[in-house]
Backbone as a chain_set.jsonl record, in Angstrom:
{"seq": "XXXXXXXXXXXXXXXXXXXXXXXXXXXXXXXXXXXXXXXXXXXXXXXXXXXXXXXXXXXXXXXXXXXXXXXXXXXXXXXXXXXXXXXXXXXXXXXXXXXXXXXXXXXXXXXXXXXXXXXXXXXXXXXXXXXXXXXXXXXXXXXXXXXXXXXXXXXXXXXXXXXXXXXXXXXXXXXXXXXXXXXXXXXXXXXXXXXXXXXXXXXXXXXXXXX", "coords": {"N": [[21.909, 5.874, 5.668], [20.124, 3.41, 3.694], [19.732, 0.251, 5.337], [21.525, -2.674, 4.687], [20.646, -5.946, 4.336], [21.452, -8.816, 3.288], [20.666, -11.583, 3.399], [18.089, -11.572, 4.501], [16.874, -9.873, 2.658], [17.063, -11.353, 0.26], [15.461, -13.57, 0.819], [13.078, -12.273, 1.197], [12.383, -11.021, -1.2], [12.478, -12.808, -3.223], [10.271, -13.884, -4.511], [9.248, -12.173, -6.383], [9.75, -9.59, -8.884], [11.51, -7.907, -7.618], [13.736, -9.239, -6.856], [15.819, -9.165, -8.767], [16.388, -6.431, -8.742], [17.265, -6.13, -6.151], [19.678, -7.376, -6.07], [20.467, -10.018, -5.166], [22.785, -11.777, -4.881], [24.736, -12.352, -3.156], [26.645, -11.499, -0.176], [28.536, -9.616, -0.618], [30.003, -6.704, -2.257], [30.116, -3.197, -2.995], [29.425, -0.486, -0.716], [28.043, 1.678, -1.802], [26.799, 0.508, -3.972], [25.073, -1.218, -2.67], [23.341, 0.54, -1.367], [22.233, 1.763, -3.615], [20.835, -0.404, -4.658], [18.888, -0.806, -2.69], [17.527, 1.604, -2.957], [16.493, 1.274, -5.531], [14.744, -0.867, -5.065], [12.905, 0.314, -3.297], [11.876, 2.282, -4.968], [10.676, 0.658, -6.888], [8.634, -0.51, -5.344], [7.143, 1.784, -4.751], [6.255, 2.519, -7.323], [4.775, 0.259, -7.874], [2.668, 0.419, -6.032], [1.404, 2.713, -7.033], [0.582, 1.733, -9.517], [-1.285, -0.052, -8.686], [-3.664, 1.277, -8.525], [-4.993, 0.894, -10.861], [-6.131, -1.571, -10.901], [-8.9, -3.829, -10.418], [-10.381, -4.605, -7.383], [-11.263, -6.02, -4.156], [-10.935, -5.301, -0.831], [-10.607, -6.013, 2.584], [-9.949, -4.532, 5.684], [-8.507, -4.718, 8.95], [-8.532, -2.439, 11.461], [-6.429, -1.281, 13.894], [-7.404, -0.65, 17.226], [-10.004, -0.109, 16.686], [-13.345, -1.252, 16.423], [-14.503, -1.498, 14.04], [-14.627, -2.821, 10.773], [-12.959, -2.153, 7.679], [-13.808, -1.808, 4.414], [-12.688, -1.745, 1.141], [-13.565, -1.323, -2.115], [-12.886, -1.317, -5.483], [-13.292, -0.576, -8.88], [-11.821, 0.526, -11.392], [-12.034, 0.465, -14.222], [-14.749, 0.012, -14.672], [-15.706, 2.25, -13.523], [-16.646, 2.407, -10.874], [-17.039, 2.146, -7.346], [-16.632, 1.498, -3.81], [-16.654, 2.331, -0.337], [-16.696, 0.992, 2.825], [-17.081, 1.627, 6.096], [-17.246, 0.222, 9.097], [-20.624, 0.005, 9.578], [-21.272, 1.802, 7.674], [-21.808, 2.485, 4.53], [-20.447, 3.86, 1.522], [-20.82, 4.82, -1.778], [-19.312, 5.17, -4.959], [-19.97, 6.387, -8.123], [-18.825, 7.758, -10.163], [-17.6, 7.399, -12.636], [-15.312, 8.476, -13.932], [-12.21, 7.338, -14.07], [-9.845, 8.591, -13.362], [-10.554, 10.278, -11.34], [-11.151, 8.655, -9.26], [-9.051, 7.799, -7.351], [-8.77, 10.142, -5.78], [-11.319, 10.345, -4.63], [-11.399, 7.974, -3.094], [-9.293, 8.556, -1.334], [-10.363, 10.737, 0.068], [-12.568, 9.533, 1.381], [-11.318, 7.667, 2.969], [-9.793, 9.127, 4.635], [-7.904, 9.682, 7.5], [-8.336, 7.134, 8.353], [-7.212, 5.098, 6.704], [-4.186, 5.396, 4.848], [-4.087, 6.651, 1.507], [-3.331, 5.229, -1.761], [-1.706, 7.016, -3.189], [-0.473, 8.528, -1.168], [1.097, 6.577, 0.196], [2.742, 5.739, -1.896], [4.164, 8.086, -2.273], [5.546, 8.291, 0.197], [7.297, 6.094, -0.058], [8.757, 6.794, -2.356], [10.018, 9.143, -1.493], [11.582, 8.113, 0.584], [13.345, 6.543, -0.875], [15.054, 8.408, -1.891], [16.257, 9.509, 0.267], [19.073, 9.904, 2.104], [19.389, 9.521, 4.81], [17.699, 7.565, 5.622], [16.89, 4.343, 6.979], [16.317, 1.15, 5.876], [14.682, -1.924, 6.012], [13.929, -5.032, 4.569], [11.345, -7.438, 4.044], [9.118, -10.285, 3.75], [5.667, -11.317, 3.66], [2.551, -13.06, 4.214], [-0.709, -12.133, 3.833], [-4.15, -12.439, 4.253], [-4.097, -14.446, 2.372], [-2.501, -13.395, 0.397], [0.603, -12.831, -1.081], [2.985, -10.547, 0.042], [5.323, -7.888, -0.207], [7.411, -6.258, 2.086], [8.505, -3.266, 3.768], [10.408, -1.823, 6.295], [10.878, 1.234, 7.553], [13.087, 3.51, 9.056], [14.245, 6.464, 10.718], [14.194, 8.382, 8.641], [15.059, 11.296, 7.989], [14.784, 13.307, 6.135], [12.386, 13.029, 4.935], [8.818, 13.165, 4.459], [7.392, 11.396, 6.124], [8.965, 9.955, 8.702], [9.279, 7.428, 9.813], [7.987, 4.269, 9.227], [6.07, 1.307, 8.434], [5.268, -0.732, 5.762], [3.418, -2.982, 3.771], [3.085, -4.462, 0.588], [1.077, -5.921, -1.88], [1.59, -8.229, -4.652], [0.286, -7.11, -6.828], [0.078, -4.502, -6.145], [-1.656, -3.654, -4.119], [-2.194, -2.246, -0.941], [-1.198, -4.049, 1.817], [-0.643, -3.985, 4.517], [-0.129, -1.454, 6.998], [1.732, 0.661, 9.076], [2.073, 3.609, 10.659], [2.953, 6.902, 11.742], [1.625, 9.896, 11.082], [1.848, 13.113, 11.321], [-0.728, 14.089, 13.38], [-2.086, 11.788, 13.003], [-2.483, 8.311, 13.378], [-1.748, 5.379, 11.797], [-2.612, 2.049, 11.708], [-3.09, -0.835, 10.313], [-4.247, -3.893, 8.798], [-4.544, -6.239, 6.125], [-7.306, -8.409, 5.913], [-9.155, -9.805, 4.443], [-9.445, -10.574, 0.989], [-10.096, -10.24, -2.505], [-9.712, -10.518, -6.039], [-11.234, -8.225, -8.31], [-14.64, -6.902, -8.255], [-17.722, -7.427, -6.699], [-20.53, -6.896, -8.407], [-23.212, -7.159, -7.74], [-23.178, -6.958, -4.963], [-22.266, -4.324, -4.748], [-24.46, -3.003, -5.846], [-26.341, -3.491, -3.896], [-25.611, -1.723, -2.0], [-26.535, 0.644, -2.86], [-28.882, 1.918, -1.957], [-28.128, 2.815, 0.492], [-25.79, 4.241, 0.624], [-23.396, 6.853, -0.169], [-23.434, 8.641, -3.184], [-22.107, 9.316, -6.483], [-19.661, 11.635, -7.886], [-18.265, 13.074, -6.018]], "CA": [[21.574, 5.24, 4.401], [19.366, 2.184, 3.933], [20.46, -0.885, 5.879], [21.588, -3.812, 3.762], [20.569, -7.254, 4.974], [21.331, -9.631, 2.078], [19.935, -12.831, 3.575], [16.675, -11.238, 4.664], [16.425, -9.295, 1.398], [16.891, -12.387, -0.74], [14.288, -14.361, 1.17], [11.875, -11.46, 1.094], [12.052, -10.532, -2.526], [12.697, -13.834, -4.227], [9.049, -14.291, -5.198], [8.828, -11.185, -7.358], [10.818, -9.005, -9.696], [12.474, -7.169, -6.814], [14.942, -10.047, -6.706], [16.885, -8.643, -9.617], [16.734, -5.095, -8.273], [17.932, -6.195, -4.862], [21.027, -7.893, -6.236], [20.611, -11.07, -4.175], [23.775, -12.74, -5.347], [25.704, -12.581, -2.109], [26.76, -10.444, 0.816], [29.582, -8.687, -0.976], [29.631, -5.533, -3.035], [30.416, -1.908, -2.385], [28.324, 0.107, 0.036], [27.218, 2.525, -2.661], [25.968, -0.385, -4.774], [24.03, -1.733, -1.8], [22.383, 1.623, -1.194], [21.536, 1.917, -4.886], [19.896, -1.505, -4.794], [17.76, -0.498, -1.807], [16.773, 2.69, -3.585], [15.747, 0.701, -6.649], [13.648, -1.662, -4.524], [11.909, 1.258, -2.788], [11.236, 2.905, -6.13], [9.787, -0.337, -7.488], [7.456, -0.605, -4.488], [6.362, 3.003, -4.963], [5.592, 2.422, -8.63], [3.798, -0.827, -7.8], [1.489, 0.957, -5.352], [0.715, 3.597, -7.973], [-0.058, 0.926, -10.56], [-2.406, -0.75, -8.076], [-4.879, 2.058, -8.727], [-5.637, 0.491, -12.116], [-6.687, -2.914, -10.749], [-10.179, -4.013, -9.727], [-10.16, -5.461, -6.216], [-12.028, -5.792, -2.939], [-10.041, -5.56, 0.286], [-11.119, -5.699, 3.916], [-8.865, -4.266, 6.617], [-8.719, -4.586, 10.379], [-7.846, -1.244, 11.936], [-6.143, -1.407, 15.313], [-8.065, 0.331, 18.065], [-11.368, 0.099, 16.228], [-14.136, -2.47, 16.226], [-15.06, -1.444, 12.696], [-13.828, -3.245, 9.631], [-12.929, -1.194, 6.578], [-13.818, -2.496, 3.131], [-12.44, -0.889, -0.019], [-13.822, -2.023, -3.377], [-12.67, -0.365, -6.573], [-13.235, -1.1, -10.242], [-11.591, 1.729, -12.201], [-12.513, 0.319, -15.593], [-16.207, 0.154, -14.655], [-16.064, 3.53, -12.931], [-17.489, 2.095, -9.727], [-16.257, 1.867, -6.149], [-17.327, 1.664, -2.542], [-15.923, 2.26, 0.919], [-17.591, 0.675, 3.934], [-16.416, 1.728, 7.395], [-18.266, -0.274, 10.009], [-21.87, -0.235, 8.842], [-21.535, 3.013, 6.902], [-21.311, 2.342, 3.149], [-20.473, 4.993, 0.605], [-20.552, 4.313, -3.122], [-18.917, 6.149, -5.977], [-20.3, 5.992, -9.494], [-18.447, 8.931, -10.945], [-17.261, 7.021, -13.999], [-13.993, 8.95, -14.345], [-11.222, 6.57, -13.313], [-8.806, 9.474, -12.841], [-11.073, 10.923, -10.134], [-11.38, 7.646, -8.239], [-8.106, 7.843, -6.23], [-9.079, 11.263, -4.903], [-12.516, 9.996, -3.867], [-10.997, 7.001, -2.091], [-8.502, 9.25, -0.33], [-11.266, 11.539, 0.899], [-13.398, 8.679, 2.215], [-10.468, 6.924, 3.899], [-8.988, 10.095, 5.376], [-7.838, 9.436, 8.927], [-8.534, 5.711, 8.63], [-6.146, 4.441, 5.957], [-3.562, 6.263, 3.849], [-4.412, 6.197, 0.161], [-2.193, 4.732, -2.55], [-0.814, 8.115, -3.532], [0.329, 8.867, 0.007], [2.093, 5.54, 0.441], [3.713, 5.816, -2.997], [5.022, 9.245, -2.002], [6.47, 7.923, 1.273], [8.332, 5.198, -0.577], [9.605, 7.548, -3.281], [10.862, 10.045, -0.699], [12.573, 7.295, 1.293], [14.362, 6.077, -1.82], [15.979, 9.515, -2.157], [16.673, 10.061, 1.563], [20.273, 9.188, 2.549], [19.337, 9.253, 6.25], [16.732, 6.493, 5.888], [17.294, 2.959, 7.144], [15.212, 0.332, 5.379], [14.86, -3.376, 6.052], [12.921, -5.662, 3.727], [10.89, -8.778, 4.416], [7.879, -10.6, 3.06], [4.645, -11.925, 4.501], [1.314, -13.414, 3.524], [-1.885, -11.632, 4.529], [-5.386, -12.751, 3.53], [-3.745, -15.302, 1.251], [-1.774, -12.643, -0.618], [2.007, -12.561, -0.847], [3.267, -9.113, 0.059], [6.672, -7.44, 0.109], [7.318, -5.263, 3.148], [9.678, -2.485, 4.103], [10.369, -1.132, 7.584], [11.719, 2.424, 7.391], [13.36, 4.267, 10.271], [15.245, 7.531, 10.659], [14.184, 9.134, 7.373], [14.992, 12.676, 8.459], [14.484, 14.233, 5.04], [11.149, 12.584, 4.319], [7.595, 13.611, 5.123], [7.145, 10.424, 7.179], [10.3, 9.49, 9.031], [9.288, 6.022, 10.203], [6.758, 3.566, 8.882], [6.201, -0.032, 7.868], [4.198, -0.966, 4.805], [3.502, -4.185, 2.951], [2.393, -4.254, -0.686], [0.898, -7.181, -2.604], [2.271, -8.291, -5.941], [-0.377, -6.245, -7.809], [0.125, -3.116, -5.705], [-2.625, -3.329, -3.072], [-1.587, -2.123, 0.379], [-1.584, -5.191, 2.638], [-0.606, -3.527, 5.904], [0.559, -0.18, 7.165], [1.904, 1.207, 10.412], [2.743, 4.897, 10.465], [2.493, 8.098, 12.439], [1.691, 11.011, 10.136], [1.291, 14.23, 12.068], [-1.567, 13.638, 14.489], [-2.768, 10.568, 12.605], [-1.794, 7.033, 13.537], [-2.291, 4.328, 10.939], [-2.208, 0.674, 11.978], [-4.126, -1.643, 9.679], [-3.745, -5.022, 8.012], [-5.5, -6.902, 5.243], [-7.837, -9.652, 6.482], [-9.87, -10.492, 3.366], [-9.109, -9.972, -0.305], [-10.274, -10.971, -3.759], [-9.65, -9.721, -7.258], [-12.524, -7.848, -8.853], [-15.67, -6.341, -7.385], [-19.026, -8.057, -6.876], [-21.463, -5.852, -8.795], [-24.449, -7.33, -6.979], [-22.92, -6.377, -3.644], [-22.259, -2.869, -4.905], [-25.826, -2.535, -6.069], [-27.052, -3.561, -2.626], [-25.235, -0.549, -1.212], [-27.031, 1.847, -3.518], [-29.896, 2.614, -1.182], [-27.624, 3.199, 1.803], [-24.53, 4.938, 0.592], [-23.176, 8.131, -0.811], [-23.273, 8.398, -4.609], [-21.641, 10.432, -7.292], [-18.227, 11.812, -8.089], [-17.817, 14.141, -5.138]], "C": [[20.822, 3.954, 4.681], [20.239, 1.047, 4.401], [20.396, -2.05, 4.898], [21.593, -5.1, 4.549], [20.366, -8.276, 3.866], [20.527, -10.904, 2.267], [18.446, -12.566, 3.696], [16.114, -10.722, 3.357], [16.158, -10.391, 0.38], [15.678, -13.242, -0.447], [13.016, -13.589, 0.919], [11.451, -11.229, -0.333], [12.156, -11.596, -3.601], [11.468, -14.176, -5.032], [8.638, -13.345, -6.306], [10.035, -10.557, -8.02], [11.804, -8.179, -8.892], [13.769, -7.948, -6.618], [16.096, -9.475, -7.508], [17.344, -7.275, -9.143], [17.572, -5.156, -7.007], [19.336, -6.76, -4.963], [21.343, -9.019, -5.272], [21.571, -12.149, -4.665], [24.817, -13.028, -4.289], [25.821, -11.378, -1.227], [27.797, -9.396, 0.438], [29.079, -7.482, -1.719], [29.895, -4.264, -2.27], [29.179, -1.337, -1.727], [27.43, 0.953, -0.851], [26.324, 1.68, -3.563], [24.807, -0.927, -3.951], [22.935, -0.692, -1.591], [21.559, 1.797, -2.463], [20.505, 0.822, -5.079], [18.675, -1.302, -3.902], [16.893, 0.6, -2.41], [15.928, 2.173, -4.74], [14.554, -0.106, -6.151], [12.54, -0.774, -3.989], [11.157, 1.929, -3.928], [10.267, 1.937, -6.789], [8.512, -0.499, -6.658], [6.546, 0.601, -4.669], [5.583, 2.933, -6.268], [4.533, 1.322, -8.628], [2.511, -0.35, -7.112], [0.696, 1.866, -6.293], [-0.024, 2.804, -9.042], [-1.257, 0.166, -10.016], [-3.723, -0.023, -8.256], [-5.63, 1.643, -9.987], [-6.327, -0.865, -12.01], [-8.058, -2.864, -10.071], [-9.966, -4.993, -8.581], [-11.13, -5.102, -5.103], [-11.154, -6.214, -1.764], [-10.711, -5.151, 1.591], [-9.942, -5.586, 4.875], [-9.364, -4.286, 8.056], [-7.876, -3.42, 10.854], [-7.667, -1.354, 13.439], [-6.826, -0.293, 16.097], [-9.49, 0.626, 17.667], [-12.066, -1.242, 16.086], [-14.697, -2.558, 14.818], [-14.095, -2.021, 11.668], [-13.912, -2.155, 8.561], [-12.831, -1.985, 5.282], [-13.638, -1.474, 2.026], [-12.657, -1.744, -1.264], [-13.705, -1.004, -4.503], [-12.569, -1.089, -7.901], [-13.061, 0.089, -11.175], [-12.156, 1.626, -13.611], [-14.028, 0.504, -15.682], [-16.651, 1.501, -14.097], [-16.946, 3.386, -11.714], [-16.601, 1.756, -8.538], [-17.128, 2.03, -4.914], [-16.323, 1.617, -1.407], [-16.946, 2.002, 2.01], [-16.759, 0.701, 5.215], [-17.452, 1.366, 8.449], [-19.511, -0.633, 9.227], [-22.268, 0.972, 8.002], [-20.972, 2.883, 5.49], [-21.405, 3.65, 2.372], [-20.046, 4.484, -0.761], [-20.232, 5.456, -4.067], [-19.271, 5.59, -7.342], [-19.948, 7.12, -10.452], [-18.056, 8.632, -12.372], [-15.873, 7.394, -14.446], [-12.94, 8.267, -13.49], [-10.149, 7.467, -12.707], [-9.244, 10.161, -11.551], [-11.213, 9.941, -8.977], [-10.366, 7.696, -7.095], [-8.381, 8.98, -5.253], [-10.29, 10.969, -4.031], [-12.17, 9.0, -2.757], [-10.201, 7.664, -0.973], [-9.361, 10.067, 0.615], [-12.053, 10.658, 1.864], [-12.587, 7.92, 3.263], [-9.627, 7.831, 4.778], [-9.067, 9.838, 6.882], [-8.008, 7.983, 9.323], [-7.43, 4.883, 7.995], [-5.499, 5.459, 5.032], [-3.916, 5.749, 2.457], [-3.143, 5.812, -0.588], [-1.189, 5.836, -2.857], [0.084, 8.515, -2.378], [1.447, 7.858, 0.219], [3.156, 5.542, -0.656], [4.677, 6.967, -2.777], [6.011, 8.949, -0.88], [7.626, 7.104, 0.725], [9.289, 5.925, -1.51], [10.537, 8.487, -2.519], [11.946, 9.269, 0.04], [13.691, 6.853, 0.363], [15.42, 7.144, -2.091], [16.557, 10.11, -0.881], [17.883, 9.295, 2.093], [20.269, 8.87, 4.038], [18.46, 8.051, 6.585], [17.418, 5.148, 6.055], [16.101, 2.093, 6.761], [15.581, -1.141, 5.457], [13.669, -4.013, 5.352], [12.58, -7.058, 4.228], [9.694, -9.117, 3.535], [6.929, -11.277, 4.023], [3.496, -12.372, 3.617], [0.152, -12.962, 4.39], [-3.104, -11.875, 3.661], [-5.093, -13.574, 2.271], [-2.939, -14.633, 0.16], [-0.318, -12.445, -0.207], [2.255, -11.061, -0.928], [4.724, -8.87, 0.421], [6.573, -6.251, 1.054], [8.624, -4.498, 3.285], [9.417, -1.766, 5.421], [11.376, 0.008, 7.503], [11.857, 3.131, 8.725], [14.342, 5.391, 9.966], [15.307, 8.316, 9.375], [13.978, 10.625, 7.674], [14.566, 13.658, 7.381], [13.203, 13.854, 4.3], [9.951, 13.086, 5.115], [7.249, 12.717, 6.294], [8.472, 9.745, 7.487], [10.407, 8.036, 9.397], [7.938, 5.41, 9.855], [7.098, 2.152, 8.442], [5.014, -0.26, 6.955], [4.48, -2.245, 4.039], [2.612, -3.996, 1.729], [2.284, -5.591, -1.404], [1.554, -7.104, -3.977], [1.587, -7.436, -7.006], [-0.501, -4.806, -7.325], [-0.922, -2.703, -4.697], [-1.902, -3.267, -1.729], [-2.113, -3.245, 1.263], [-1.523, -4.878, 4.123], [0.154, -2.219, 5.954], [0.594, 0.178, 8.64], [2.686, 2.5, 10.257], [2.126, 5.953, 11.361], [2.711, 9.268, 11.495], [1.028, 12.216, 10.788], [0.53, 13.711, 13.271], [-2.27, 12.317, 14.195], [-1.88, 9.347, 12.817], [-2.503, 5.997, 12.682], [-1.732, 2.978, 11.377], [-3.312, -0.224, 11.445], [-3.487, -2.793, 8.911], [-4.897, -5.643, 7.238], [-5.965, -8.213, 5.873], [-8.665, -10.445, 5.478], [-9.567, -9.79, 2.051], [-9.606, -10.867, -1.435], [-10.171, -10.004, -4.926], [-11.062, -9.405, -7.723], [-13.47, -7.312, -7.795], [-16.999, -7.009, -7.721], [-20.067, -6.974, -7.163], [-22.78, -5.953, -8.038], [-24.312, -6.718, -5.59], [-22.903, -4.855, -3.717], [-23.67, -2.319, -5.06], [-26.636, -2.545, -4.779], [-26.734, -2.369, -1.726], [-25.951, 0.714, -1.687], [-28.046, 2.624, -2.69], [-29.388, 3.159, 0.116], [-26.434, 4.132, 1.775], [-24.572, 6.272, -0.105], [-22.865, 7.863, -2.278], [-22.603, 9.601, -5.272], [-20.135, 10.527, -7.328], [-17.69, 12.912, -7.203], [-16.423, 13.886, -4.628]], "O": [[20.873, 3.449, 5.802], [21.362, 0.884, 3.923], [19.337, -2.363, 4.353], [22.489, -5.312, 5.366], [19.224, -8.584, 3.525], [19.768, -11.278, 1.373], [17.633, -13.248, 3.073], [15.001, -11.084, 2.975], [15.13, -10.366, -0.297], [14.939, -13.605, -1.363], [12.006, -14.147, 0.49], [10.257, -11.242, -0.633], [11.941, -11.307, -4.778], [11.589, -14.709, -6.135], [7.76, -13.679, -7.101], [11.179, -10.93, -7.761], [12.841, -7.783, -9.423], [14.79, -7.368, -6.25], [17.207, -9.319, -7.001], [18.54, -6.983, -9.139], [18.474, -4.343, -6.807], [20.114, -6.633, -4.018], [22.384, -8.988, -4.616], [21.183, -13.304, -4.837], [25.697, -13.864, -4.498], [25.188, -10.351, -1.472], [27.917, -8.38, 1.122], [27.872, -7.254, -1.806], [29.899, -4.257, -1.039], [28.048, -1.642, -2.106], [26.209, 0.957, -0.689], [25.209, 2.09, -3.886], [23.696, -1.079, -4.457], [21.747, -1.011, -1.635], [20.34, 1.96, -2.403], [19.42, 1.076, -5.602], [17.552, -1.594, -4.313], [15.665, 0.522, -2.373], [14.78, 2.586, -4.908], [13.474, -0.046, -6.739], [11.362, -1.062, -4.196], [9.943, 2.119, -3.854], [9.175, 2.326, -7.201], [7.422, -0.612, -7.219], [5.325, 0.461, -4.733], [4.394, 3.25, -6.309], [3.511, 1.441, -9.304], [1.407, -0.673, -7.551], [-0.532, 1.799, -6.343], [-1.135, 3.166, -9.429], [-2.146, -0.221, -10.774], [-4.788, -0.632, -8.152], [-6.793, 2.01, -10.158], [-7.035, -1.268, -12.933], [-8.336, -1.979, -9.262], [-9.433, -6.084, -8.782], [-11.736, -4.03, -5.103], [-10.689, -7.352, -1.709], [-11.306, -4.077, 1.688], [-9.049, -6.433, 4.88], [-10.504, -3.916, 8.337], [-6.658, -3.407, 10.675], [-8.641, -1.504, 14.176], [-6.823, 0.865, 15.679], [-10.126, 1.511, 18.239], [-11.462, -2.236, 15.684], [-15.295, -3.567, 14.442], [-12.897, -1.739, 11.696], [-14.836, -1.342, 8.557], [-11.882, -2.742, 5.078], [-14.341, -0.465, 1.975], [-12.002, -2.772, -1.44], [-14.35, 0.044, -4.475], [-11.855, -2.083, -8.032], [-14.046, 0.611, -11.698], [-12.697, 2.599, -14.135], [-14.533, 1.081, -16.645], [-17.826, 1.858, -14.184], [-17.892, 4.154, -11.534], [-15.539, 1.154, -8.699], [-18.209, 2.616, -4.964], [-15.286, 0.96, -1.496], [-17.948, 2.711, 2.11], [-15.846, -0.107, 5.391], [-18.412, 2.104, 8.671], [-19.471, -1.469, 8.325], [-23.437, 1.149, 7.66], [-19.789, 3.142, 5.271], [-22.335, 4.436, 2.556], [-19.031, 3.799, -0.887], [-20.798, 6.546, -3.984], [-18.916, 4.459, -7.674], [-20.667, 7.398, -11.411], [-18.161, 9.5, -13.238], [-15.294, 6.69, -15.273], [-12.796, 8.585, -12.31], [-9.599, 7.147, -11.653], [-8.404, 10.58, -10.755], [-11.376, 10.358, -7.831], [-10.784, 7.64, -5.939], [-8.243, 8.81, -4.042], [-10.304, 11.295, -2.844], [-12.599, 9.164, -1.615], [-10.411, 7.366, 0.202], [-9.119, 10.091, 1.822], [-12.191, 10.998, 3.039], [-13.108, 7.572, 4.323], [-8.831, 7.349, 5.584], [-10.153, 9.785, 7.46], [-7.845, 7.631, 10.491], [-6.79, 4.069, 8.66], [-6.197, 6.311, 4.48], [-4.032, 4.54, 2.253], [-2.03, 6.038, -0.114], [0.022, 5.624, -2.796], [1.263, 8.809, -2.575], [2.605, 8.234, 0.4], [4.341, 5.366, -0.372], [5.869, 6.846, -3.059], [7.184, 9.309, -0.98], [8.79, 7.385, 1.009], [10.498, 5.699, -1.46], [11.712, 8.612, -2.863], [13.092, 9.712, 0.115], [14.853, 6.795, 0.766], [16.546, 6.826, -2.474], [17.272, 11.11, -0.936], [17.74, 8.141, 2.495], [21.057, 8.04, 4.492], [18.479, 7.57, 7.718], [18.395, 4.845, 5.37], [14.999, 2.288, 7.273], [16.657, -1.549, 5.021], [12.532, -3.576, 5.527], [13.432, -7.764, 4.768], [9.305, -8.327, 2.674], [7.339, -11.754, 5.081], [3.474, -12.094, 2.418], [0.041, -13.362, 5.549], [-3.1, -11.557, 2.472], [-5.753, -13.418, 1.243], [-2.711, -15.227, -0.894], [-0.037, -11.95, 0.884], [1.791, -10.392, -1.851], [5.287, -9.571, 1.262], [5.758, -5.351, 0.853], [9.7, -5.004, 2.965], [8.354, -1.183, 5.633], [12.58, -0.223, 7.397], [10.874, 3.33, 9.44], [15.168, 5.277, 9.06], [16.355, 8.867, 9.037], [12.859, 11.135, 7.617], [14.041, 14.728, 7.687], [12.967, 14.304, 3.178], [10.064, 13.393, 6.302], [6.855, 13.209, 7.351], [9.034, 9.047, 6.644], [11.487, 7.451, 9.313], [6.886, 5.974, 10.157], [8.244, 1.837, 8.122], [3.874, -0.004, 7.342], [5.624, -2.551, 3.703], [1.519, -3.438, 1.826], [3.272, -6.315, -1.529], [2.014, -6.045, -4.404], [2.224, -7.067, -7.993], [-1.107, -3.974, -8.0], [-1.073, -1.51, -4.432], [-1.089, -4.138, -1.417], [-3.323, -3.385, 1.443], [-2.279, -5.452, 4.907], [0.966, -1.913, 5.081], [-0.393, 0.017, 9.358], [3.822, 2.495, 9.783], [0.941, 5.904, 11.692], [3.847, 9.593, 11.15], [-0.197, 12.329, 10.806], [1.081, 12.975, 14.089], [-2.976, 11.787, 15.053], [-0.695, 9.349, 12.483], [-3.704, 5.769, 12.825], [-0.516, 2.788, 11.413], [-4.362, -0.354, 12.074], [-2.354, -2.696, 8.439], [-6.058, -5.578, 7.643], [-5.152, -9.027, 6.311], [-8.853, -11.649, 5.655], [-9.448, -8.566, 2.001], [-9.548, -12.093, -1.341], [-10.503, -8.825, -4.809], [-11.976, -10.212, -7.554], [-13.151, -7.273, -6.607], [-17.356, -7.14, -8.892], [-20.442, -6.219, -6.266], [-23.396, -4.934, -7.729], [-25.221, -6.044, -5.105], [-23.459, -4.179, -2.852], [-24.02, -1.296, -4.472], [-27.516, -1.706, -4.589], [-27.491, -2.049, -0.809], [-25.966, 1.728, -0.989], [-28.063, 3.855, -2.721], [-30.104, 3.891, 0.8], [-26.101, 4.749, 2.787], [-25.613, 6.748, -0.559], [-22.105, 6.945, -2.585], [-22.54, 10.705, -4.731], [-19.424, 9.634, -6.869], [-16.757, 13.617, -7.589], [-15.886, 14.692, -3.868]]}, "num_chains": 1, "name": "protein.A"}
C-alpha cells in the first residue's frame, strides 16, 4: 500500500489543495485512512494532469541522454500548437481542441509521455494496493510542482516512476521505464500562453494540419 510520510507530505502539499486531501494534521490516524488519503492525492494529481490539456502554455524540456531540447507549445482555445525536437519543428493547426492531445502524443512518442499516459499511471497507482508512493515538492523553471515517487506497483501498467506536476497540470519532470522506452526529462523553461509570432515563424519549416 502507499507509504505514509506525514512530515514530508505536509511540506510537499501545503502550497496547493492537496493539503486537505492529504490530511496533514498529524502523524496519527488509522492505516486505512492514510492509504485513502494517498489515493485521493494520486487521483487529484491525475485529474490535474488531465485538466492541463485545456491550458495554453509553452514548455521546454531537457531530455537526459540527448543534446536536443524539446519544446511543447499548445493553445487549445486557438487550435494551434507546435512541437520542436532539436531543430525539427512541427506545427499543428487542426483547430479541433479534442484532437490536440492525440497529435501531441504522436509527435512526442518515445521522447516524452503525453498527459493522458501520465494521468493513467497516476489513476492506476491510486487503485493499486501494492504501490508505495512518497510525495514531495520542487520548483522547476520557476514553477512549483508536486511530485510523487511510485515503487512496487505490481498491478499497474507502469510499476515504478517519478513524476512532478505543476499547479496548472503541466508535467514538470518524469522518470519512468515503460516497456522498451525510458523517459527522463525535466522542465527548464516555461511560460503561460503561446507566442503567436514564434508559431508563425515555424510555418515554413514544420508539419501542418490535424494529422
